[in-house]
C-alpha positions in Angstrom: 109.8 57.5 102.6 106.9 56.4 100.3 104.7 55.5 103.2 104.9 59.0 104.5 103.5 60.3 101.2 101.0 57.5 100.4 100.4 55.2 103.4 100.0 51.6 102.5 96.6 50.4 103.7 94.7 47.7 102.0 91.1 48.8 101.6 88.6 46.8 103.5 85.6 45.5 101.5 82.4 47.0 102.7 79.0 45.4 102.9 76.8 45.6 99.8 74.7 48.7 100.0 72.3 50.9 98.1 75.0 52.1 95.7 76.3 48.7 94.6 75.4 47.7 91.0 75.8 44.3 89.5 79.1 43.9 87.7 80.7 46.8 89.5 83.1 46.4 92.4 83.0 48.8 95.3 86.3 50.4 94.2 84.5 51.7 91.1 84.3 50.9 87.4 87.8 51.9 86.7 89.0 48.8 88.4 86.1 46.5 88.1 86.4 46.1 84.3 89.4 43.7 84.9 88.8 40.9 87.4 92.6 40.3 87.7 93.2 43.7 89.1 94.0 43.8 92.8 91.3 44.9 95.2 93.6 47.0 97.4 94.2 50.7 97.6 96.0 53.3 99.6 93.5 55.1 101.9 94.0 58.8 102.1 92.0 61.1 104.5 90.6 64.3 102.9 91.0 62.8 99.5 90.2 65.0 96.5 91.2 64.6 92.9 93.8 67.3 93.2 95.2 65.8 96.4 95.4 62.4 94.7 97.2 64.0 91.8 99.6 65.7 94.1 100.2 62.6 96.2 101.3 60.7 93.2 103.5 63.6 92.1 105.1 63.8 95.6 105.7 60.1 95.7 107.5 59.9 92.4 109.6 63.0 93.0 110.5 61.8 96.5 111.9 58.6 95.0 113.9 60.5 92.4 115.2 62.9 95.0 116.4 60.1 97.2 118.3 58.6 94.3 119.8 62.0 93.2 118.0 62.0 89.9 117.5 65.4 88.3 113.8 66.2 87.5 111.5 69.2 86.8 107.7 69.6 86.7 106.3 70.1 83.2 102.9 71.7 82.4 101.2 68.8 80.8 98.0 68.9 78.7 95.9 66.6 81.0 94.9 68.6 84.0 94.3 65.4 86.1 97.8 64.0 85.8 101.1 65.6 86.8 104.2 65.4 84.6 107.9 65.5 85.4 110.8 65.7 83.0 114.0 63.6 83.5 117.1 64.0 81.2 117.5 60.9 79.0 121.0 60.1 80.4 119.4 59.6 83.8 116.8 57.1 82.6 118.5 54.1 84.0 118.9 55.7 87.4 115.3 56.9 87.4 114.0 53.4 86.5 116.1 51.9 89.2 114.8 54.4 91.8 111.2 53.7 90.8 111.8 49.9 90.8 113.3 50.0 94.3 111.0 52.5 95.8 107.7 51.0 94.6 108.5 47.4 95.4 105.6 46.0 97.3 103.9 49.4 97.4 101.0 48.6 95.1 102.1 51.0 92.4 100.9 50.8 88.8 102.9 51.8 85.7 102.2 52.0 82.0 104.0 53.1 78.9 102.6 56.3 77.4 102.8 56.5 73.6 102.3 60.0 72.4 99.2 60.3 70.3 97.7 57.0 71.6 95.2 56.3 74.4 96.6 55.5 77.8 97.4 51.8 78.0 96.1 49.5 80.7 98.3 50.0 83.7 100.3 47.1 85.1 101.6 46.4 88.6 105.4 45.8 88.2 106.5 43.0 90.4 110.3 43.3 90.1 113.1 45.1 88.3 112.6 43.1 85.2 109.2 44.5 84.8 110.6 48.0 85.0 113.2 47.1 82.3 110.3 46.9 79.8 110.3 50.7 80.0 113.9 51.0 78.8 113.0 52.7 75.6 109.6 54.2 76.5 109.6 58.0 76.0 107.0 58.5 78.7 105.7 56.3 81.5 103.0 56.9 84.0 103.1 55.8 87.6 100.3 55.8 90.1 99.0 54.3 93.4 95.3 53.5 93.6 93.8 55.9 96.2 90.6 55.6 98.2 89.0 57.9 100.7 88.3 56.4 104.2 84.6 55.8 103.5 85.4 53.6 100.5 83.2 55.6 98.1 85.7 57.9 96.3 88.4 56.0 94.3 91.1 57.6 92.1 92.8 55.6 89.4 95.7 55.8 87.0 94.5 58.9 85.3 95.6 60.9 88.4 99.1 59.4 88.2 102.5 61.1 87.6 103.9 60.9 84.1 107.7 60.7 83.8 109.0 62.1 80.5 112.5 61.4 79.3 113.9 64.5 77.7 116.6 63.9 75.1 119.9 65.9 75.0 120.2 68.2 71.9 123.4 70.2 72.3 122.9 72.5 75.2 119.1 71.8 75.3 116.8 69.1 76.6 114.0 68.2 74.1 110.6 67.0 75.2 109.3 63.6 73.9 105.8 65.1 73.4 103.9 68.4 73.4 103.1 70.3 76.6 101.4 73.6 77.2 104.5 75.9 77.1 107.9 74.8 75.9 109.3 71.8 74.0 112.9 72.6 74.9 114.7 73.8 78.0 118.3 74.6 78.8 120.2 71.4 79.7 122.1 73.1 82.5 119.2 75.3 83.7 118.8 75.6 87.5 115.7 74.4 89.2 113.2 77.1 90.3 110.1 76.9 92.5 107.0 77.9 90.5 103.3 78.2 91.4 101.4 75.0 91.1 98.6 76.7 89.2 100.9 77.0 86.1 100.8 73.2 85.8 97.1 72.3 85.9 94.1 74.4 85.0 92.3 72.9 88.0 94.1 75.5 90.1 94.0 79.3 89.9 96.1 82.2 91.2 92.8 83.7 92.5 91.5 80.6 94.2 91.0 81.0 98.0 91.4 77.2 98.7 95.0 76.9 100.0 95.7 74.1 97.4 95.9 76.9 94.8 99.0 78.4 96.3 101.5 75.6 96.5 104.7 75.4 94.5 106.6 72.8 92.6 110.2 72.4 91.4 110.4 73.3 87.7 112.4 75.3 85.2 112.3 79.0 84.4 111.1 78.3 80.9 107.8 77.3 82.2 107.2 80.5 84.2 104.9 81.7 81.5 101.2 82.3 81.0 99.9 80.4 78.0 97.3 81.6 75.6 94.7 79.1 77.0 95.1 80.3 80.6 92.2 81.9 82.4 93.7 84.7 84.3 90.6 86.4 85.8 88.9 85.4 89.1 85.7 83.4 89.0 83.3 83.7 91.9 80.3 81.5 92.8 76.9 82.5 94.0 74.3 80.4 95.7 70.7 81.2 96.6 69.7 79.2 99.7 66.7 78.9 101.9 65.9 76.8 104.9 62.2 76.0 104.4 62.0 74.3 107.8 62.8 77.6 109.6 59.7 78.7 111.6 60.6 82.4 111.3 60.9 82.0 107.5 57.6 80.1 107.4 55.9 82.9 109.3 57.2 85.5 106.9 56.0 83.4 104.0 52.6 82.9 105.5 52.2 86.7 106.1 53.2 87.5 102.6 51.3 84.8 100.8 48.1 85.6 98.8 46.6 84.3 95.6 49.3 82.3 93.8 48.7 82.0 90.1 50.2 78.5 89.6 50.4 75.6 92.1 54.1 75.1 91.3 55.0 78.7 92.3 54.9 78.2 96.1 55.5 74.4 96.2 56.6 73.4 99.7 59.1 71.0 98.0 60.8 73.9 96.3 61.8 75.4 99.6 62.6 72.2 101.6 66.2 72.0 102.8 67.9 68.5 102.5 71.3 69.9 103.3 72.1 69.9 99.6 74.2 73.1 100.0 76.6 71.3 102.3 77.3 68.7 99.5 77.3 71.3 96.7 80.1 73.1 98.5 81.9 69.7 98.9 81.6 69.3 95.2 83.6 72.6 94.8 86.4 71.3 96.9 86.5 68.1 95.0 86.0 69.3 91.5 86.3 73.1 91.2 88.9 74.3 93.8 89.8 77.2 91.5 86.8 79.3 92.7 87.7 82.6 94.4 84.8 83.8 96.6 81.6 81.9 97.4 78.5 84.1 98.2 75.5 82.4 99.8 72.4 84.7 99.4 69.7 84.1 102.0 66.7 85.6 103.7 68.3 86.3 107.1 69.3 82.7 107.5 72.5 80.7 108.2 73.1 77.0 107.8 74.1 75.9 111.3 77.1 74.0 110.0 78.6 76.8 107.9 81.8 78.3 109.1 81.6 82.0 108.0 85.1 82.7 109.2 86.7 80.8 106.3 88.4 83.2 103.8 86.5 83.4 100.6 83.0 82.8 102.0 80.3 85.4 102.7 76.7 85.0 103.6 74.7 87.8 101.9 71.2 88.9 103.1 68.5 89.9 100.7 68.6 93.3 102.3 72.1 93.9 101.0 71.3 93.3 97.3 67.7 94.4 96.7 67.6 97.9 95.1 64.1 98.5 96.6 63.8 97.1 100.2 60.1 97.5 99.9 60.1 94.3 97.8 61.2 92.2 100.8 60.5 89.7 102.0 60.4 87.7 98.8 59.9 84.1 98.1 60.4 84.3 94.3 63.7 82.9 93.0 63.3 85.0 89.8 63.2 88.2 91.9 66.2 87.2 93.9 68.2 86.3 90.8 67.5 89.7 89.3 69.5 91.3 92.0 72.6 89.1 92.2 74.7 91.5 90.2 74.4 93.9 93.1 76.5 91.8 95.5 79.3 93.9 96.8 82.7 92.7 95.6 81.3 90.1 93.1 83.7 89.3 90.3 82.8 90.1 86.7 82.8 86.4 85.9 80.7 84.3 88.2 78.8 81.0 88.4 75.3 80.9 89.7 74.1 77.7 91.3 71.0 76.5 93.1 71.8 74.3 96.0 70.5 71.3 94.1 73.4 71.6 91.6 76.7 69.8 92.0 80.0 69.7 90.1 80.2 66.0 89.3 83.8 65.6 88.3 87.0 67.7 88.0 86.4 70.7 85.7 88.5 73.7 84.9 87.0 77.2 84.6 87.3 76.6 80.8 84.1 74.6 81.1 82.3 77.9 81.7 84.4 80.7 80.2 86.9 81.2 77.4 90.3 82.5 78.2 89.2 85.8 76.6 86.4 86.2 79.2 83.4 85.1 77.1 80.8 83.1 79.0 79.4 79.8 77.9 75.8 78.7 78.0 74.2 75.3 77.7 71.0 75.1 75.6 68.6 72.3 76.5 67.1 69.9 74.0 63.7 71.0 75.2 61.7 73.7 73.5 59.8 76.8 74.8 56.1 76.7 73.8 55.1 79.0 71.0 52.6 81.8 71.5 52.0 84.4 74.3 51.9 83.6 77.9 48.8 81.5 78.8 47.2 80.0 81.8 48.5 76.6 80.8 52.2 77.7 81.0 54.3 76.9 84.0 56.1 79.8 85.6 59.3 78.7 84.0 57.8 78.7 80.5 56.0 81.9 81.1 59.3 83.6 82.1 61.0 82.2 79.0 58.2 83.7 76.9 58.6 87.1 78.6 62.3 86.9 77.8 61.4 86.1 74.2 59.4 89.3 73.8 62.4 91.5 74.9 64.9 89.6 72.8 62.8 89.9 69.7 62.2 93.6 70.3 66.0 94.2 70.7 67.6 91.8 68.3 64.8 90.6 65.9 65.4 87.0 67.1 63.5 84.6 69.3 64.7 82.1 71.8 63.3 78.6 71.3 65.4 76.6 73.9 65.6 76.9 77.6 69.0 76.2 79.3 70.1 73.0 81.0 69.6 73.2 84.8 73.3 73.2 85.6 75.7 75.9 86.8 75.1 79.2 84.9 78.1 81.2 83.7 77.2 84.8 84.1 78.8 88.2 83.5 78.1 90.9 86.0 78.3 93.6 83.4 75.7 91.9 81.3 73.4 91.7 84.3 73.8 95.4 85.0 73.3 96.4 81.4 70.1 94.4 81.1 68.7 95.9 84.3 69.3 99.4 82.9 67.9 98.5 79.4 64.7 96.9 80.7 64.0 98.9 83.9 60.2 98.3 84.0 60.4 94.6 83.4 63.2 94.3 85.8 61.4 96.2 88.5 58.2 94.1 88.0 60.2 90.9 88.4 61.9 92.1 91.5 58.6 93.2 93.0 57.0 89.8 92.6 57.1 88.1 96.0 56.0 84.8 94.6 56.6 83.6 91.0 54.4 85.5 88.6 53.4 85.1 85.0 55.1 88.4 84.3 58.5 87.4 85.6 61.8 87.3 83.6 64.1 84.4 84.2 67.3 86.4 84.2 70.1 84.0 85.3 68.7 80.8 83.7 67.8 82.2 80.3 67.7 85.9 79.5 71.3 86.6 80.3 72.6 83.9 78.0 70.7 85.0 74.9 71.3 88.7 75.6 75.1 88.0 76.0 75.0 85.7 72.9 73.5 88.5 70.7 76.0 91.0 72.0 79.0 88.8 71.5 79.7 87.9 75.1 78.5 84.3 75.4 78.8 81.2 73.2 76.8 78.0 73.2 78.6 75.0 74.6 77.8 71.7 76.3 78.5 69.7 79.4 77.7 66.1 80.2 75.2 66.4 83.0 72.8 64.3 84.9 69.3 65.5 85.7 67.5 63.5 88.3 63.9 64.1 89.4 63.5 62.9 93.0 59.9 61.9 92.1 61.2 59.5 89.4 60.3 55.8 90.1 63.8 54.7 89.3 65.5 57.3 91.5 67.8 54.9 93.4 69.0 53.2 90.2 69.8 56.5 88.5 71.7 57.8 91.5 73.6 54.5 91.8 74.7 54.6 88.2 76.0 58.2 88.6 78.0 57.1 91.7 79.4 54.1 90.0 80.6 55.9 86.9 81.2 59.5 88.1 81.2 60.5 84.5 78.9 63.6 84.7 80.3 67.1 84.6 77.4 68.5 86.5 74.5 67.0 88.4 71.1 68.4 89.3 68.8 66.6 91.8 65.5 68.4 91.5 62.3 68.2 93.5 59.9 70.2 91.4 57.4 67.4 91.1 57.8 66.0 94.6 54.7 65.7 96.9 55.0 65.9 100.7 54.0 62.3 101.3 56.9 61.0 99.2 59.6 63.2 100.7 60.7 60.9 103.5 61.3 58.0 101.1 63.1 60.2 98.7 65.3 61.6 101.4 66.2 58.1 102.6 67.6 57.5 99.1 69.2 60.9 98.5 71.0 61.5 101.7 73.3 58.5 101.7 74.0 59.1 98.0 75.1 62.6 98.7 77.4 61.4 101.5 78.8 58.7 99.2 79.4 60.9 96.2 80.8 63.8 98.1 82.5 62.2 101.2 85.3 64.8 101.7 84.2 67.7 103.8 84.6 71.2 102.4 86.6 73.8 104.2 83.4 75.7 104.8 82.0 73.2 107.3 82.4 73.7 111.0 84.2 71.1 113.2 87.3 69.0 112.7 88.2 67.7 109.2 
């Protein structure tokens, strides 16, 4: 039975490669800290953190079902691990079922002490090992999981916690806090409830089918907690294929005097297939997204499956208020029109295709349950003074934003934002376009980056929303990697080994054409290693 849920398959060591670091095993740092830990794992095709979480949940519940042990799924406080409750009188039967069912399967188990860090997991060898949990209020069970490429490993944090609920008259009482209820009826019947009630990594609005599964639980948990995000969140990309001859012709025809050399950098428009991997990062780490909009200049990635529900390619002609401003090669101009996408949610994330979600995040990383957006100020500073010839287009746009903010609110912006997914409100974008019509129109009309541009999505929106009570400062742990950095390979290798960044940006602003081949040789295998599981937006078998 267990093999049907998590097939036993010892992972095969792979040859040392570009992403191996001294002192880190190929299974990842979560196992390499302890040399006595086994170097085997269960391989699982199409592995994602949520699929790993669910596989452990299914494995534990299957063992309890086979032994006739009553159980119910509980909304735990850790989104990565699942939780099931078992009545205390059924503890012995539950432990016996787990001992018998996990024998030789490579399972790990650990006692969970409420209020304490998760202990180092052990691999029980026999029933005597399981007897050590005879008085443990909570234990966590997991099977190490590995994707077939050997680059994505999931450890004990994605396991299934078994809570033993004590009998208190006609009630069952929880051994620790959860998100909804500490007591349930002892004789309550089981009910099937939406899985999104039990982890914030899922959403009722998500179009990925994983969002619409059910679990066996209790009616008491069929509630929406105060920390739940109940509104849909969409995601918008701007994308260009700089190798497209038709696009290159349009750009050549439109090009004239460019004020700053960075404005029309060829590296800025080079496609390294980053969009493919950014979409993979959504499946792995943000499956709660509703719709994905890819905004392009009459282009389509050849591998993109546009028939998948929840995906739409949007041409510039659909969103620009004034078609006379097209074609455009100015990201500031394109970004000023994103709120005009038909059907776009009020709450949306905006990503460049060089941005990736680095580890599982809930929408709470970007919005509060009340709908307020979050923004992420950088440690850098915007230069003082008016726009000058020495300013980059980015700094010039921030200075132009500053003029509007000071006129409206009597305050100045001194920090740019981190180059990570931007949490935006459609209503704020619309309001700003109506409040600053001349500046907005001037930005939209700039076919290449100009010193008069506004940077709407990366800066102005966040400060305007802050001053009007619709955004709050926050922080994410992120990695910013310049492809031109001399230690590029080492930096990427560390990120792959640790997988501890919420968001990652791999930027090519300072790349020069003669270095691109070498940079691609480093970047492309890293992208495939970090994001090995295909997204549902890719054509072909998965």
